[in-house]
PDB file as gemmi writes it, atoms N, CA and C in Angstrom:
CRYST1    1.000    1.000    1.000  90.00  90.00  90.00 P 1                      
ATOM      1  N   UNK A   1       0.850  -1.166   0.000  1.00  0.00           N  
ATOM      2  CA  UNK A   1       0.000   0.000   0.000  1.00  0.00           C  
ATOM      3  C   UNK A   1       0.901   1.237   0.000  1.00  0.00           C  
ATOM      4  N   UNK A   2       0.574   2.193  -0.857  1.00  0.00           N  
ATOM      5  CA  UNK A   2       1.344   3.429  -0.974  1.00  0.00           C  
ATOM      6  C   UNK A   2       0.867   4.442   0.061  1.00  0.00           C  
ATOM      7  N   UNK A   3       1.810   5.046   0.749  1.00  0.00           N  
ATOM      8  CA  UNK A   3       1.467   6.050   1.754  1.00  0.00           C  
ATOM      9  C   UNK A   3       1.840   7.433   1.228  1.00  0.00           C  
ATOM     10  N   UNK A   4       1.038   7.963   0.319  1.00  0.00           N  
ATOM     11  CA  UNK A   4       1.304   9.294  -0.217  1.00  0.00           C  
ATOM     12  C   UNK A   4       0.536  10.307   0.609  1.00  0.00           C  
ATOM     13  N   UNK A   5       1.184  11.424   0.865  1.00  0.00           N  
ATOM     14  CA  UNK A   5       0.546  12.477   1.644  1.00  0.00           C  
ATOM     15  C   UNK A   5       0.026  13.535   0.701  1.00  0.00           C  
ATOM     16  N   UNK A   6      -1.183  13.981   0.948  1.00  0.00           N  
ATOM     17  CA  UNK A   6      -1.716  15.042   0.112  1.00  0.00           C  
ATOM     18  C   UNK A   6      -1.033  16.361   0.466  1.00  0.00           C  
ATOM     19  N   UNK A   7      -1.066  17.277  -0.464  1.00  0.00           N  
ATOM     20  CA  UNK A   7      -0.475  18.587  -0.261  1.00  0.00           C  
ATOM     21  C   UNK A   7      -1.311  19.364   0.751  1.00  0.00           C  
ATOM     22  N   UNK A   8      -0.654  20.099   1.618  1.00  0.00           N  
ATOM     23  CA  UNK A   8      -1.366  20.896   2.624  1.00  0.00           C  
ATOM     24  C   UNK A   8      -2.166  22.006   1.962  1.00  0.00           C  
ATOM     25  N   UNK A   9      -3.349  22.224   2.481  1.00  0.00           N  
ATOM     26  CA  UNK A   9      -4.197  23.305   1.980  1.00  0.00           C  
ATOM     27  C   UNK A   9      -3.722  24.613   2.599  1.00  0.00           C  
ATOM     28  N   UNK A  10      -3.603  25.635   1.761  1.00  0.00           N  
ATOM     29  CA  UNK A  10      -3.247  26.964   2.255  1.00  0.00           C  
ATOM     30  C   UNK A  10      -4.335  27.943   1.833  1.00  0.00           C  
ATOM     31  N   UNK A  11      -4.433  29.032   2.531  1.00  0.00           N  
ATOM     32  CA  UNK A  11      -5.343  30.094   2.151  1.00  0.00           C  
ATOM     33  C   UNK A  11      -4.752  30.790   0.933  1.00  0.00           C  
ATOM     34  N   UNK A  12      -5.523  30.864  -0.147  1.00  0.00           N  
ATOM     35  CA  UNK A  12      -5.033  31.511  -1.358  1.00  0.00           C  
ATOM     36  C   UNK A  12      -5.152  33.015  -1.157  1.00  0.00           C  
ATOM     37  N   UNK A  13      -4.019  33.725  -1.232  1.00  0.00           N  
ATOM     38  CA  UNK A  13      -4.040  35.171  -0.983  1.00  0.00           C  
ATOM     39  C   UNK A  13      -4.945  35.914  -1.974  1.00  0.00           C  
ATOM     40  N   UNK A  14      -5.571  36.999  -1.517  1.00  0.00           N  
ATOM     41  CA  UNK A  14      -6.466  37.774  -2.387  1.00  0.00           C  
ATOM     42  C   UNK A  14      -5.819  38.200  -3.706  1.00  0.00           C  
ATOM     43  N   UNK A  15      -4.550  38.569  -3.693  1.00  0.00           N  
ATOM     44  CA  UNK A  15      -3.879  38.981  -4.935  1.00  0.00           C  
ATOM     45  C   UNK A  15      -3.803  37.827  -5.932  1.00  0.00           C  
ATOM     46  N   UNK A  16      -3.537  36.624  -5.426  1.00  0.00           N  
ATOM     47  CA  UNK A  16      -3.450  35.452  -6.300  1.00  0.00           C  
ATOM     48  C   UNK A  16      -4.834  35.116  -6.848  1.00  0.00           C  
ATOM     49  N   UNK A  17      -5.852  35.162  -5.994  1.00  0.00           N  
ATOM     50  CA  UNK A  17      -7.230  34.912  -6.432  1.00  0.00           C  
ATOM     51  C   UNK A  17      -7.598  35.868  -7.565  1.00  0.00           C  
ATOM     52  N   UNK A  18      -7.271  37.145  -7.375  1.00  0.00           N  
ATOM     53  CA  UNK A  18      -7.584  38.174  -8.377  1.00  0.00           C  
ATOM     54  C   UNK A  18      -6.868  37.873  -9.698  1.00  0.00           C  
ATOM     55  N   UNK A  19      -5.593  37.478  -9.625  1.00  0.00           N  
ATOM     56  CA  UNK A  19      -4.830  37.145 -10.834  1.00  0.00           C  
ATOM     57  C   UNK A  19      -5.447  35.961 -11.583  1.00  0.00           C  
ATOM     58  N   UNK A  20      -5.856  34.925 -10.844  1.00  0.00           N  
ATOM     59  CA  UNK A  20      -6.451  33.743 -11.475  1.00  0.00           C  
ATOM     60  C   UNK A  20      -7.776  34.113 -12.126  1.00  0.00           C  
ATOM     61  N   UNK A  21      -8.625  34.854 -11.417  1.00  0.00           N  
ATOM     62  CA  UNK A  21      -9.912  35.279 -11.989  1.00  0.00           C  
ATOM     63  C   UNK A  21      -9.688  36.101 -13.257  1.00  0.00           C  
ATOM     64  N   UNK A  22      -8.759  37.052 -13.216  1.00  0.00           N  
ATOM     65  CA  UNK A  22      -8.484  37.894 -14.384  1.00  0.00           C  
ATOM     66  C   UNK A  22      -7.925  37.056 -15.537  1.00  0.00           C  
ATOM     67  N   UNK A  23      -6.971  36.179 -15.241  1.00  0.00           N  
ATOM     68  CA  UNK A  23      -6.383  35.318 -16.272  1.00  0.00           C  
ATOM     69  C   UNK A  23      -7.454  34.489 -16.971  1.00  0.00           C  
ATOM     70  N   UNK A  24      -8.442  34.009 -16.194  1.00  0.00           N  
ATOM     71  CA  UNK A  24      -9.494  33.155 -16.731  1.00  0.00           C  
ATOM     72  C   UNK A  24     -10.700  33.944 -17.235  1.00  0.00           C  
ATOM     73  N   UNK A  25     -10.555  35.264 -17.336  1.00  0.00           N  
ATOM     74  CA  UNK A  25     -11.632  36.095 -17.889  1.00  0.00           C  
ATOM     75  C   UNK A  25     -12.844  36.209 -17.001  1.00  0.00           C  
ATOM     76  N   UNK A  26     -12.667  36.018 -15.693  1.00  0.00           N  
ATOM     77  CA  UNK A  26     -13.777  36.093 -14.736  1.00  0.00           C  
ATOM     78  C   UNK A  26     -14.952  35.212 -15.136  1.00  0.00           C  
ATOM     79  N   UNK A  27     -14.621  34.000 -15.632  1.00  0.00           N  
ATOM     80  CA  UNK A  27     -15.687  33.053 -15.954  1.00  0.00           C  
ATOM     81  C   UNK A  27     -15.232  31.631 -15.636  1.00  0.00           C  
ATOM     82  N   UNK A  28     -16.203  30.772 -15.415  1.00  0.00           N  
ATOM     83  CA  UNK A  28     -15.953  29.371 -15.092  1.00  0.00           C  
ATOM     84  C   UNK A  28     -15.317  28.685 -16.292  1.00  0.00           C  
ATOM     85  N   UNK A  29     -14.211  27.983 -16.061  1.00  0.00           N  
ATOM     86  CA  UNK A  29     -13.512  27.291 -17.136  1.00  0.00           C  
ATOM     87  C   UNK A  29     -14.256  26.034 -17.585  1.00  0.00           C  
ATOM     88  N   UNK A  30     -15.296  25.635 -16.867  1.00  0.00           N  
ATOM     89  CA  UNK A  30     -16.055  24.449 -17.233  1.00  0.00           C  
ATOM     90  C   UNK A  30     -17.330  24.805 -17.992  1.00  0.00           C  
ATOM     91  N   UNK A  31     -18.169  25.640 -17.396  1.00  0.00           N  
ATOM     92  CA  UNK A  31     -19.473  25.943 -18.011  1.00  0.00           C  
ATOM     93  C   UNK A  31     -19.529  27.317 -18.670  1.00  0.00           C  
ATOM     94  N   UNK A  32     -18.549  28.171 -18.380  1.00  0.00           N  
ATOM     95  CA  UNK A  32     -18.499  29.486 -19.020  1.00  0.00           C  
ATOM     96  C   UNK A  32     -19.285  30.591 -18.334  1.00  0.00           C  
ATOM     97  N   UNK A  33     -19.957  30.285 -17.227  1.00  0.00           N  
ATOM     98  CA  UNK A  33     -20.710  31.331 -16.531  1.00  0.00           C  
ATOM     99  C   UNK A  33     -19.756  32.392 -15.994  1.00  0.00           C  
ATOM    100  N   UNK A  34     -20.222  33.631 -16.007  1.00  0.00           N  
ATOM    101  CA  UNK A  34     -19.395  34.744 -15.559  1.00  0.00           C  
ATOM    102  C   UNK A  34     -19.651  35.054 -14.088  1.00  0.00           C  
ATOM    103  N   UNK A  35     -18.840  35.963 -13.562  1.00  0.00           N  
ATOM    104  CA  UNK A  35     -19.015  36.380 -12.171  1.00  0.00           C  
ATOM    105  C   UNK A  35     -20.323  37.140 -11.978  1.00  0.00           C  
ATOM    106  N   UNK A  36     -20.943  37.588 -13.065  1.00  0.00           N  
ATOM    107  CA  UNK A  36     -22.248  38.255 -12.983  1.00  0.00           C  
ATOM    108  C   UNK A  36     -23.388  37.243 -12.847  1.00  0.00           C  
ATOM    109  N   UNK A  37     -23.121  35.986 -13.254  1.00  0.00           N  
ATOM    110  CA  UNK A  37     -24.155  34.954 -13.257  1.00  0.00           C  
ATOM    111  C   UNK A  37     -24.084  33.987 -12.085  1.00  0.00           C  
ATOM    112  N   UNK A  38     -22.916  33.872 -11.454  1.00  0.00           N  
ATOM    113  CA  UNK A  38     -22.731  32.843 -10.435  1.00  0.00           C  
ATOM    114  C   UNK A  38     -21.601  33.227  -9.489  1.00  0.00           C  
ATOM    115  N   UNK A  39     -21.441  32.460  -8.431  1.00  0.00           N  
ATOM    116  CA  UNK A  39     -20.309  32.645  -7.519  1.00  0.00           C  
ATOM    117  C   UNK A  39     -19.127  31.854  -8.051  1.00  0.00           C  
ATOM    118  N   UNK A  40     -18.026  32.539  -8.310  1.00  0.00           N  
ATOM    119  CA  UNK A  40     -16.826  31.879  -8.818  1.00  0.00           C  
ATOM    120  C   UNK A  40     -15.910  31.490  -7.670  1.00  0.00           C  
ATOM    121  N   UNK A  41     -15.227  30.372  -7.846  1.00  0.00           N  
ATOM    122  CA  UNK A  41     -14.301  29.862  -6.841  1.00  0.00           C  
ATOM    123  C   UNK A  41     -12.963  29.551  -7.506  1.00  0.00           C  
ATOM    124  N   UNK A  42     -11.962  29.328  -6.680  1.00  0.00           N  
ATOM    125  CA  UNK A  42     -10.660  28.895  -7.164  1.00  0.00           C  
ATOM    126  C   UNK A  42     -10.569  27.385  -6.934  1.00  0.00           C  
ATOM    127  N   UNK A  43     -10.143  26.659  -7.973  1.00  0.00           N  
ATOM    128  CA  UNK A  43     -10.049  25.202  -7.914  1.00  0.00           C  
ATOM    129  C   UNK A  43      -8.630  24.774  -8.253  1.00  0.00           C  
ATOM    130  N   UNK A  44      -8.190  23.689  -7.641  1.00  0.00           N  
ATOM    131  CA  UNK A  44      -6.904  23.076  -7.990  1.00  0.00           C  
ATOM    132  C   UNK A  44      -7.141  22.110  -9.149  1.00  0.00           C  
ATOM    133  N   UNK A  45      -6.460  22.318 -10.272  1.00  0.00           N  
ATOM    134  CA  UNK A  45      -6.626  21.456 -11.434  1.00  0.00           C  
ATOM    135  C   UNK A  45      -6.245  20.028 -11.076  1.00  0.00           C  
ATOM    136  N   UNK A  46      -5.063  19.850 -10.516  1.00  0.00           N  
ATOM    137  CA  UNK A  46      -4.679  18.562  -9.935  1.00  0.00           C  
ATOM    138  C   UNK A  46      -4.959  18.698  -8.446  1.00  0.00           C  
ATOM    139  N   UNK A  47      -5.955  17.983  -7.937  1.00  0.00           N  
ATOM    140  CA  UNK A  47      -6.383  18.159  -6.552  1.00  0.00           C  
ATOM    141  C   UNK A  47      -5.256  17.958  -5.533  1.00  0.00           C  
ATOM    142  N   UNK A  48      -5.350  18.688  -4.447  1.00  0.00           N  
ATOM    143  CA  UNK A  48      -4.367  18.543  -3.370  1.00  0.00           C  
ATOM    144  C   UNK A  48      -4.348  17.108  -2.848  1.00  0.00           C  
ATOM    145  N   UNK A  49      -5.505  16.466  -2.844  1.00  0.00           N  
ATOM    146  CA  UNK A  49      -5.596  15.086  -2.367  1.00  0.00           C  
ATOM    147  C   UNK A  49      -4.779  14.130  -3.243  1.00  0.00           C  
ATOM    148  N   UNK A  50      -4.498  14.545  -4.481  1.00  0.00           N  
ATOM    149  CA  UNK A  50      -3.703  13.738  -5.396  1.00  0.00           C  
ATOM    150  C   UNK A  50      -2.314  14.339  -5.576  1.00  0.00           C  
ATOM    151  N   UNK A  51      -1.893  15.102  -4.570  1.00  0.00           N  
ATOM    152  CA  UNK A  51      -0.567  15.723  -4.500  1.00  0.00           C  
ATOM    153  C   UNK A  51      -0.364  16.856  -5.492  1.00  0.00           C  
ATOM    154  N   UNK A  52      -1.458  17.515  -5.890  1.00  0.00           N  
ATOM    155  CA  UNK A  52      -1.340  18.711  -6.719  1.00  0.00           C  
ATOM    156  C   UNK A  52      -0.726  19.836  -5.896  1.00  0.00           C  
ATOM    157  N   UNK A  53      -0.247  20.853  -6.582  1.00  0.00           N  
ATOM    158  CA  UNK A  53       0.431  21.932  -5.883  1.00  0.00           C  
ATOM    159  C   UNK A  53      -0.490  23.139  -5.676  1.00  0.00           C  
ATOM    160  N   UNK A  54      -0.018  24.057  -4.830  1.00  0.00           N  
ATOM    161  CA  UNK A  54      -0.721  25.318  -4.607  1.00  0.00           C  
ATOM    162  C   UNK A  54      -0.209  26.400  -5.563  1.00  0.00           C  
ATOM    163  N   UNK A  55       0.616  26.006  -6.531  1.00  0.00           N  
ATOM    164  CA  UNK A  55       1.180  26.940  -7.496  1.00  0.00           C  
ATOM    165  C   UNK A  55       0.080  27.531  -8.380  1.00  0.00           C  
ATOM    166  N   UNK A  56       0.252  28.780  -8.782  1.00  0.00           N  
ATOM    167  CA  UNK A  56      -0.759  29.461  -9.595  1.00  0.00           C  
ATOM    168  C   UNK A  56      -1.031  28.725 -10.902  1.00  0.00           C  
ATOM    169  N   UNK A  57      -0.040  27.974 -11.410  1.00  0.00           N  
ATOM    170  CA  UNK A  57      -0.248  27.224 -12.649  1.00  0.00           C  
ATOM    171  C   UNK A  57      -1.197  26.045 -12.449  1.00  0.00           C  
ATOM    172  N   UNK A  58      -1.491  25.697 -11.199  1.00  0.00           N  
ATOM    173  CA  UNK A  58      -2.399  24.598 -10.900  1.00  0.00           C  
ATOM    174  C   UNK A  58      -3.759  25.103 -10.409  1.00  0.00           C  
ATOM    175  N   UNK A  59      -4.006  26.394 -10.569  1.00  0.00           N  
ATOM    176  CA  UNK A  59      -5.273  26.978 -10.123  1.00  0.00           C  
ATOM    177  C   UNK A  59      -6.100  27.403 -11.326  1.00  0.00           C  
ATOM    178  N   UNK A  60      -7.414  27.266 -11.196  1.00  0.00           N  
ATOM    179  CA  UNK A  60      -8.331  27.701 -12.245  1.00  0.00           C  
ATOM    180  C   UNK A  60      -9.598  28.236 -11.611  1.00  0.00           C  
ATOM    181  N   UNK A  61     -10.367  28.941 -12.414  1.00  0.00           N  
ATOM    182  CA  UNK A  61     -11.644  29.484 -11.978  1.00  0.00           C  
ATOM    183  C   UNK A  61     -12.755  28.504 -12.332  1.00  0.00           C  
ATOM    184  N   UNK A  62     -13.530  28.108 -11.330  1.00  0.00           N  
ATOM    185  CA  UNK A  62     -14.738  27.314 -11.551  1.00  0.00           C  
ATOM    186  C   UNK A  62     -15.875  27.945 -10.765  1.00  0.00           C  
ATOM    187  N   UNK A  63     -17.089  27.792 -11.270  1.00  0.00           N  
ATOM    188  CA  UNK A  63     -18.230  28.244 -10.474  1.00  0.00           C  
ATOM    189  C   UNK A  63     -18.433  27.242  -9.338  1.00  0.00           C  
ATOM    190  N   UNK A  64     -19.193  27.641  -8.354  1.00  0.00           N  
ATOM    191  CA  UNK A  64     -19.418  26.793  -7.187  1.00  0.00           C  
ATOM    192  C   UNK A  64     -19.966  25.429  -7.589  1.00  0.00           C  
ATOM    193  N   UNK A  65     -20.956  25.404  -8.508  1.00  0.00           N  
ATOM    194  CA  UNK A  65     -21.585  24.135  -8.895  1.00  0.00           C  
ATOM    195  C   UNK A  65     -20.605  23.209  -9.618  1.00  0.00           C  
ATOM    196  N   UNK A  66     -19.822  23.736 -10.556  1.00  0.00           N  
ATOM    197  CA  UNK A  66     -18.847  22.904 -11.278  1.00  0.00           C  
ATOM    198  C   UNK A  66     -17.757  22.404 -10.339  1.00  0.00           C  
ATOM    199  N   UNK A  67     -17.319  23.251  -9.414  1.00  0.00           N  
ATOM    200  CA  UNK A  67     -16.295  22.860  -8.455  1.00  0.00           C  
ATOM    201  C   UNK A  67     -16.816  21.734  -7.565  1.00  0.00           C  
ATOM    202  N   UNK A  68     -18.054  21.842  -7.149  1.00  0.00           N  
ATOM    203  CA  UNK A  68     -18.663  20.810  -6.295  1.00  0.00           C  
ATOM    204  C   UNK A  68     -18.786  19.482  -7.052  1.00  0.00           C  
ATOM    205  N   UNK A  69     -19.139  19.539  -8.344  1.00  0.00           N  
ATOM    206  CA  UNK A  69     -19.254  18.307  -9.140  1.00  0.00           C  
ATOM    207  C   UNK A  69     -17.890  17.664  -9.386  1.00  0.00           C  
ATOM    208  N   UNK A  70     -16.853  18.477  -9.564  1.00  0.00           N  
ATOM    209  CA  UNK A  70     -15.514  17.961  -9.845  1.00  0.00           C  
ATOM    210  C   UNK A  70     -14.933  17.229  -8.642  1.00  0.00           C  
ATOM    211  N   UNK A  71     -15.208  17.712  -7.454  1.00  0.00           N  
ATOM    212  CA  UNK A  71     -14.712  17.143  -6.197  1.00  0.00           C  
ATOM    213  C   UNK A  71     -13.193  17.047  -6.217  1.00  0.00           C  
ATOM    214  N   UNK A  72     -12.641  15.888  -5.843  1.00  0.00           N  
ATOM    215  CA  UNK A  72     -11.185  15.728  -5.805  1.00  0.00           C  
ATOM    216  C   UNK A  72     -10.701  14.831  -6.937  1.00  0.00           C  
ATOM    217  N   UNK A  73     -11.328  14.999  -8.094  1.00  0.00           N  
ATOM    218  CA  UNK A  73     -10.942  14.204  -9.262  1.00  0.00           C  
ATOM    219  C   UNK A  73     -10.177  15.076 -10.254  1.00  0.00           C  
ATOM    220  N   UNK A  74      -9.410  14.419 -11.112  1.00  0.00           N  
ATOM    221  CA  UNK A  74      -8.753  15.128 -12.206  1.00  0.00           C  
ATOM    222  C   UNK A  74      -9.705  15.114 -13.391  1.00  0.00           C  
ATOM    223  N   UNK A  75      -9.996  16.277 -13.935  1.00  0.00           N  
ATOM    224  CA  UNK A  75     -10.863  16.412 -15.098  1.00  0.00           C  
ATOM    225  C   UNK A  75      -9.953  16.567 -16.316  1.00  0.00           C  
ATOM    226  N   UNK A  76      -9.973  15.629 -17.248  1.00  0.00           N  
ATOM    227  CA  UNK A  76      -9.033  15.663 -18.377  1.00  0.00           C  
ATOM    228  C   UNK A  76      -9.201  16.879 -19.286  1.00  0.00           C  
ATOM    229  N   UNK A  77     -10.299  17.629 -19.147  1.00  0.00           N  
ATOM    230  CA  UNK A  77     -10.481  18.827 -19.977  1.00  0.00           C  
ATOM    231  C   UNK A  77      -9.546  19.949 -19.567  1.00  0.00           C  
ATOM    232  N   UNK A  78      -9.015  19.892 -18.346  1.00  0.00           N  
ATOM    233  CA  UNK A  78      -8.183  20.974 -17.842  1.00  0.00           C  
ATOM    234  C   UNK A  78      -6.733  20.551 -17.732  1.00  0.00           C  
ATOM    235  N   UNK A  79      -5.863  21.431 -18.155  1.00  0.00           N  
ATOM    236  CA  UNK A  79      -4.431  21.177 -18.045  1.00  0.00           C  
ATOM    237  C   UNK A  79      -3.800  22.322 -17.279  1.00  0.00           C  
ATOM    238  N   UNK A  80      -2.747  21.995 -16.544  1.00  0.00           N  
ATOM    239  CA  UNK A  80      -2.032  23.045 -15.818  1.00  0.00           C  
ATOM    240  C   UNK A  80      -1.465  24.049 -16.797  1.00  0.00           C  
ATOM    241  N   UNK A  81      -1.402  25.289 -16.373  1.00  0.00           N  
ATOM    242  CA  UNK A  81      -0.840  26.354 -17.197  1.00  0.00           C  
ATOM    243  C   UNK A  81       0.568  26.639 -16.708  1.00  0.00           C  
ATOM    244  N   UNK A  82       1.503  26.581 -17.611  1.00  0.00           N  
ATOM    245  CA  UNK A  82       2.880  26.877 -17.251  1.00  0.00           C  
ATOM    246  C   UNK A  82       3.311  28.160 -17.918  1.00  0.00           C  
ATOM    247  N   UNK A  83       4.037  28.987 -17.188  1.00  0.00           N  
ATOM    248  CA  UNK A  83       4.541  30.236 -17.725  1.00  0.00           C  
ATOM    249  C   UNK A  83       5.603  29.938 -18.776  1.00  0.00           C  
ATOM    250  N   UNK A  84       5.661  30.811 -19.770  1.00  0.00           N  
ATOM    251  CA  UNK A  84       6.693  30.675 -20.808  1.00  0.00           C  
ATOM    252  C   UNK A  84       7.855  31.564 -20.502  1.00  0.00           C  
TER     253      UNK A  84                                                      
END                                                                             
């Protein structure tokens, strides 16, 4: 049995949240709803439970409903964003 530890959850600073929302056009990356239509949240593309990182390249904007449906699974539609 593998004993992998999940990544610790940290509070995402307001500046980072703002950058992720702006980068993603203030809309859910899954359903496309905007911040005018729904409550947007920050989601880990590779979940912390699966040893994903807290790095900004592993964060995306999802609405509350899409984030709740995704849970701690990897959704193949989303890929981490790496800076060039």
